[in-house]
C-alpha positions as CSV (number, residue, x, y, z in Angstrom):
1,M,76.0,41.9,86.1
2,S,72.4,43.0,86.7
3,F,71.0,45.7,84.6
4,L,70.6,48.1,87.6
5,T,74.2,47.6,88.5
6,F,75.3,48.1,84.9
7,L,73.1,51.2,84.6
8,V,74.6,52.9,87.7
9,D,78.1,51.9,86.8
10,Q,78.1,52.7,83.0
11,F,75.2,55.1,82.5
12,I,75.6,57.5,85.4
13,V,79.1,57.2,86.9
14,Q,81.8,56.2,84.5
15,K,81.0,57.6,81.1
16,N,78.0,59.9,81.1
17,Y,78.3,62.3,84.1
18,V,79.5,65.0,81.8
19,I,76.7,64.4,79.4
20,F,74.1,64.6,82.2
21,F,75.8,67.8,83.3
22,E,75.4,69.2,79.8
23,F,71.8,68.0,79.5
24,I,70.9,69.8,82.7
25,G,72.8,72.9,81.6
26,V,70.8,73.2,78.4
27,L,67.5,72.8,80.2
28,V,68.5,75.5,82.7
29,M,69.4,77.8,79.8
30,L,66.1,77.1,78.1
31,G,64.3,78.2,81.2
32,I,66.1,81.6,81.5
33,S,66.6,82.4,77.8
34,A,64.6,85.6,77.4
35,H,66.0,86.5,73.9
36,V,65.3,83.2,72.1
37,P,61.9,82.6,70.5
38,S,59.7,80.0,72.2
39,R,59.7,77.9,69.0
40,M,63.4,77.6,69.1
41,K,63.3,76.6,72.8
42,R,60.8,73.8,72.0
43,L,63.0,72.5,69.2
44,T,66.1,72.6,71.3
45,F,64.2,70.7,74.1
46,T,63.1,68.1,71.5
47,G,66.6,67.7,70.3
48,I,67.9,67.2,73.9
49,L,65.0,64.7,74.6
50,L,65.9,62.7,71.5
51,L,69.5,62.7,72.6
52,F,68.5,61.4,76.0
53,I,66.4,58.6,74.5
54,E,69.4,57.7,72.3
55,L,71.7,57.6,75.3
56,V,69.3,55.3,77.2
57,V,68.9,53.1,74.1
58,Y,72.7,52.9,73.7
59,T,73.2,52.0,77.3
60,V,70.7,49.2,77.3
61,E,72.2,47.9,74.0
62,L,75.6,48.0,75.6
63,W,74.3,45.9,78.4
64,T,73.0,43.3,75.9
65,Q,76.5,43.0,74.5
66,E,77.5,41.1,77.6
67,F,75.0,38.3,76.9
68,E,76.5,35.0,75.9
69,T,73.7,34.4,73.4
70,L,71.9,36.9,71.2
71,S,68.9,38.7,72.6
72,L,66.3,40.1,70.2
73,A,66.5,43.4,72.0
74,R,70.0,44.1,70.7
75,P,69.2,44.4,67.0
76,L,66.1,46.3,67.8
77,L,68.0,48.8,70.0
78,T,70.6,49.1,67.3
79,A,67.9,50.0,64.8
80,V,66.5,52.6,67.1
81,K,70.0,54.1,67.6
82,Y,70.6,54.3,63.8
83,S,67.1,55.8,63.2
84,I,67.3,58.6,65.8
85,Y,70.5,60.4,64.7
86,P,69.0,62.0,61.5
87,Y,65.9,63.2,63.4
88,I,68.2,64.9,65.9
89,L,70.0,66.7,63.1
90,F,66.6,67.6,61.5
91,V,65.3,69.1,64.7
92,M,68.5,71.2,65.1
93,T,68.2,72.3,61.5
94,M,64.7,73.6,62.1
95,I,65.9,75.8,64.9
96,T,67.0,78.6,62.6
97,V,63.9,78.3,60.4
98,K,61.7,81.3,61.4
99,S,58.3,79.8,60.8
100,Q,56.8,76.3,60.9
101,L,57.1,74.4,57.6
102,S,54.1,72.9,56.0
103,W,53.6,69.2,56.5
104,Q,54.4,68.6,52.8
105,K,57.9,70.2,53.2
106,N,58.5,68.3,56.5
107,F,57.5,65.1,54.8
108,L,59.9,65.6,51.9
109,L,62.8,66.6,54.2
110,L,62.2,63.6,56.5
111,L,61.6,61.1,53.6
112,P,65.2,59.8,53.3
113,A,65.5,59.1,57.1
114,T,62.0,57.5,57.2
115,I,62.8,55.3,54.2
116,A,65.9,54.0,55.9
117,V,64.1,53.0,59.1
118,P,62.6,49.7,57.8
119,F,66.1,48.7,56.5
120,Y,67.5,49.0,60.1
121,F,64.6,47.2,61.8
122,T,64.7,44.3,59.3
123,S,68.4,44.0,58.9
124,Q,68.7,41.2,61.5
125,W,66.8,39.0,59.1
126,T,67.8,40.5,55.7
127,H,71.5,41.1,56.7
128,L,71.5,44.3,54.6
129,V,72.9,46.8,57.1
130,C,74.2,44.8,60.0
131,Y,73.2,41.7,62.0
132,Y,74.2,39.6,65.0
133,S,75.1,36.0,65.1
134,E,73.8,33.5,67.6
135,N,76.8,34.0,69.8
136,N,76.0,37.7,70.0
137,T,78.8,39.1,67.7
138,W,78.2,41.9,65.2
139,A,78.5,41.5,61.4
140,S,78.2,44.0,58.6
141,G,76.0,43.8,55.5
142,P,76.3,45.4,52.0
143,L,74.5,48.5,53.3
144,R,76.8,48.9,56.3
145,Y,77.4,52.6,55.5
146,L,73.7,53.5,55.0
147,P,73.4,55.0,58.5
148,Y,76.5,57.2,57.9
149,G,75.2,58.2,54.4
150,I,71.8,59.3,55.8
151,F,73.5,61.1,58.7
152,A,75.8,62.9,56.2
153,L,72.8,63.9,54.1
154,Y,71.1,65.6,57.1
155,L,74.5,67.1,58.2
156,V,74.7,68.8,54.7
157,L,71.1,70.1,55.1
158,F,72.1,71.4,58.5
159,L,75.2,73.2,57.2
160,I,73.3,74.7,54.2
161,R,70.5,76.0,56.5
162,N,73.0,77.7,58.8
163,V,74.9,79.2,55.9
164,V,71.7,80.8,54.7
165,F,70.8,81.8,58.3
166,L,74.1,83.8,58.6
167,R,74.6,85.0,55.1
168,S,73.9,88.6,56.1
169,E,76.1,88.5,59.2
170,V,79.7,89.8,59.5
171,P,82.5,87.2,58.9
172,Q,83.4,87.0,62.6
173,I,79.9,85.8,63.5
174,R,79.9,83.3,60.7
175,W,83.2,81.8,61.6
176,V,82.2,81.2,65.2
177,L,79.2,79.2,64.0
178,Y,81.3,77.3,61.4
179,F,83.7,76.3,64.1
180,I,80.9,75.1,66.3
181,I,79.4,73.0,63.4
182,F,82.5,71.7,61.7
183,A,84.6,70.8,64.7
184,P,82.1,68.2,66.0
185,A,81.2,67.2,62.4
186,I,84.9,66.1,61.9
187,G,84.4,63.6,64.7
188,V,81.9,61.5,62.7
189,P,84.3,60.6,59.8
190,L,87.1,60.1,62.3
191,Y,84.8,57.6,64.2
192,L,84.2,55.9,60.9
193,I,87.8,55.7,59.8
194,T,89.0,54.4,63.2
195,D,86.1,52.0,63.6
196,Y,85.1,53.7,66.8
197,S,82.2,51.7,68.3
198,D,81.4,53.8,71.3
199,D,78.4,56.1,71.6
200,Y,78.1,59.5,69.8
201,S,76.0,61.1,72.6
202,A,78.9,63.1,74.0
203,L,79.7,64.5,70.6
204,F,76.0,65.4,69.9
205,T,75.4,66.8,73.3
206,S,78.4,69.0,73.3
207,S,77.5,70.2,69.8
208,I,74.0,71.1,70.9
209,V,75.2,72.9,74.0
210,L,77.6,75.1,72.0
211,Y,75.0,75.6,69.2
212,Y,72.3,76.7,71.5
213,L,74.7,79.0,73.3
214,F,75.6,80.5,70.0
215,I,71.9,80.9,69.0
216,Y,71.2,82.5,72.4
217,L,74.1,85.0,72.0
218,H,73.1,85.6,68.4
219,F,69.5,86.6,69.3
220,A,70.7,88.7,72.2
221,R,72.2,91.0,69.6
222,F,68.8,92.0,68.2
223,D,66.1,94.3,69.3
224,P,63.1,92.0,69.9
225,L,60.5,94.5,68.6
226,T,62.1,95.6,65.3
227,G,64.6,92.8,64.6
228,L,67.4,95.3,64.2
229,L,70.8,95.2,65.9
230,N,70.5,96.6,69.4
231,R,72.3,99.3,71.4
232,Q,74.8,96.9,72.9
233,V,76.0,95.8,69.4
234,Y,76.0,99.4,68.3
235,Y,78.6,100.3,71.0
236,F,80.5,97.1,70.3
237,D,80.7,97.8,66.6
238,M,81.6,101.4,67.2
239,N,84.6,100.4,69.2
240,S,85.8,97.2,67.4
241,G,85.0,98.2,63.9
242,S,85.7,101.9,63.9
243,G,88.5,101.6,61.3
244,R,86.0,100.3,58.7
245,I,83.3,102.9,59.3
246,T,83.3,105.8,56.9
247,Y,79.9,107.4,57.4
248,A,77.3,107.6,60.2
249,V,73.6,108.3,59.6
250,S,71.3,109.3,62.4
251,I,67.6,108.7,62.1
252,D,64.7,109.7,64.3
253,L,61.0,108.9,64.1
254,N,59.0,112.1,64.6
255,D,56.3,112.3,67.3
256,L,56.5,108.7,68.6
257,K,55.3,110.0,72.0
258,L,52.3,111.7,70.4
259,I,51.5,108.4,68.7
260,N,51.7,106.5,72.0
261,D,49.7,109.0,73.9
262,S,47.0,109.4,71.2
263,Y,46.6,105.8,69.9
264,G,48.3,103.6,72.5
265,H,51.7,101.8,72.7
266,D,50.5,99.1,70.2
267,A,50.3,101.9,67.6
268,G,53.7,103.1,68.6
269,D,55.1,99.6,68.2
270,A,53.5,99.3,64.8
271,A,55.1,102.6,63.8
272,L,58.6,101.5,64.9
273,K,58.2,98.2,63.0
274,T,57.2,99.9,59.9
275,V,60.1,102.4,60.0
276,A,62.5,99.6,60.8
277,S,61.2,97.6,57.8
278,V,61.6,100.5,55.4
279,L,65.1,101.4,56.6
280,K,66.2,97.7,56.5
281,K,65.0,97.2,52.9
282,N,66.8,100.4,51.7
283,V,69.9,100.6,53.8
284,G,72.1,98.9,51.2
285,R,74.7,96.2,51.3
286,N,77.4,98.3,52.9
287,G,75.2,99.7,55.7
288,T,74.7,98.3,59.2
289,L,71.4,99.4,60.9
290,Y,70.8,99.6,64.6
291,R,68.0,100.7,66.9
292,I,69.7,102.5,69.7
293,G,66.7,104.0,71.5
294,G,63.0,104.3,71.6
295,D,62.7,106.2,68.3
296,E,66.4,106.5,67.4
297,F,68.2,104.6,64.7
298,V,71.8,104.7,63.4
299,I,73.4,103.4,60.3
300,F,77.1,102.8,59.9
301,Y,78.4,102.7,56.3
302,H,81.6,100.9,55.4
303,G,83.7,101.7,52.3
304,V,81.2,104.0,50.5
305,D,81.4,107.6,49.4
306,E,79.1,110.5,50.2
307,R,77.1,110.1,47.0
308,A,76.1,106.5,48.0
309,V,75.1,107.6,51.4
310,V,72.9,110.5,50.1
311,Q,71.3,108.2,47.5
312,A,70.5,105.7,50.3
313,I,68.9,108.4,52.5
314,E,66.9,109.7,49.5
315,K,65.6,106.3,48.8
316,M,64.7,105.8,52.5
317,R,62.9,109.1,52.5
318,A,61.0,108.2,49.4
319,E,59.8,104.9,50.9
320,M,58.9,106.6,54.2
321,A,56.7,109.0,52.2
322,K,54.5,106.0,51.3
323,T,53.8,105.4,55.1
324,P,51.9,107.5,57.6
325,Y,55.2,108.3,59.4
326,V,58.0,110.8,59.0
327,C,61.6,110.4,59.9
328,A,64.4,113.0,60.2
329,F,67.8,112.1,58.8
330,G,71.3,113.4,59.3
331,Y,74.7,112.1,58.2
332,A,78.4,112.8,58.7
333,K,81.7,111.4,57.5
334,R,84.3,110.0,59.9
335,G,87.4,112.0,58.9
336,P,91.0,111.0,59.6
337,L,91.1,113.0,62.8
338,H,87.6,112.2,64.0
339,T,86.3,109.3,65.9
340,V,83.1,107.4,65.1
341,E,81.5,109.1,68.1
342,D,82.4,112.5,66.5
343,A,80.7,111.4,63.3
344,V,77.6,110.3,65.2
345,R,77.4,113.6,67.1
346,Y,77.7,115.5,63.8
347,A,75.0,113.3,62.3
348,D,72.8,113.9,65.3
349,R,73.1,117.7,64.8
350,E,72.2,117.3,61.1
351,M,69.2,115.1,62.1
352,Y,67.9,117.6,64.6
353,D,68.2,120.4,62.0
354,D,66.3,118.2,59.6
355,K,63.6,117.5,62.3
356,A,63.2,121.3,62.9
357,Q,62.8,121.9,59.1
358,I,60.2,119.2,58.9
359,K,58.3,120.7,61.8
360,K,58.4,124.1,60.2
361,F,57.1,122.7,56.9
362,Q,54.3,120.8,58.7
363,E,53.3,124.0,60.6
364,A,53.3,126.0,57.4
365,E,51.0,123.4,55.8
366,R,48.6,123.6,58.8
367,R,48.5,127.4,58.7
368,A,47.8,127.3,55.0
369,G,44.8,125.1,55.7
370,Q,46.2,122.1,53.7
371,P,44.9,118.7,54.8
372,G,48.3,117.4,55.9
373,D,47.6,113.7,55.9
374,K,50.8,113.1,57.8
375,T,50.5,114.3,61.3
376,V,53.6,112.5,62.6
């Protein structure tokens, strides 16, 4: 069978149509994903590209298996195949790392995979990992499981990174990602136990498709300016988690329009980022913080008493006092006969009362001739 015939028969039609469909699907998602940072898009594209290269290498190596005598291309293609899997996992691990790592850290992380590469490429002559006889049959060496061990190492790194990435998320979100990660990961030891000799591309591609879809949905939950949970998640949590919510806190940044009109929208964005940072650092472990409008924020507290809520608000006020900005606060308890929406409405009323008191205080300061460093 000629290579072209084999390529059309095996690579495109029989085995890999679904993989091609998934490749194209991820590329389409990359092009329309407005919520995902560009760095994560580039890393996902790199992972898909490496997978495509691996699939091509595997297909050509599969073609060389039909030769009656050994071709040098076969052990070299096998070495490439063994080498590329850890790099795919490394690239996928870096997707959830917020900033580019230094070259020293990248070097250390890639060191095990890089050290293993010479073993793969020389194994035909050293017989350490695997080799092929003159009649083109495969044989194992003493380091037969080295590729699996290196893969497992980077799989553990991938799992640890994602646990860290989601440690502040609610259990439901974490379990979704754990399923996406662990379900395909189970396939690798199953392949090993059953001596499965086919390609892993379908397993990897499906995993990346699901993983990227999860990352896309995850980032769609956050406000891109402040990094806080957005209005859609606020409504979802209000409806789905109402039984766990005990207090609602309403927060409003004073005079955002004045800041935008006087100093420009960049200054307004900087103000919102500062406020979001202060609130996020002081909201506490049992609070969930949302940005629900231009200058509006809400916190839902779970399983805390009024004293804890008041202390958290006082702490946030104290930290805000160190910035050029002023926020108004209001809170309310969700009683047995009240919905979360009721608690939010009561908290809004308290917040507007607080805003009015702040305005009166600022006006009294101006009339008294005090400097009044805080104008917003």
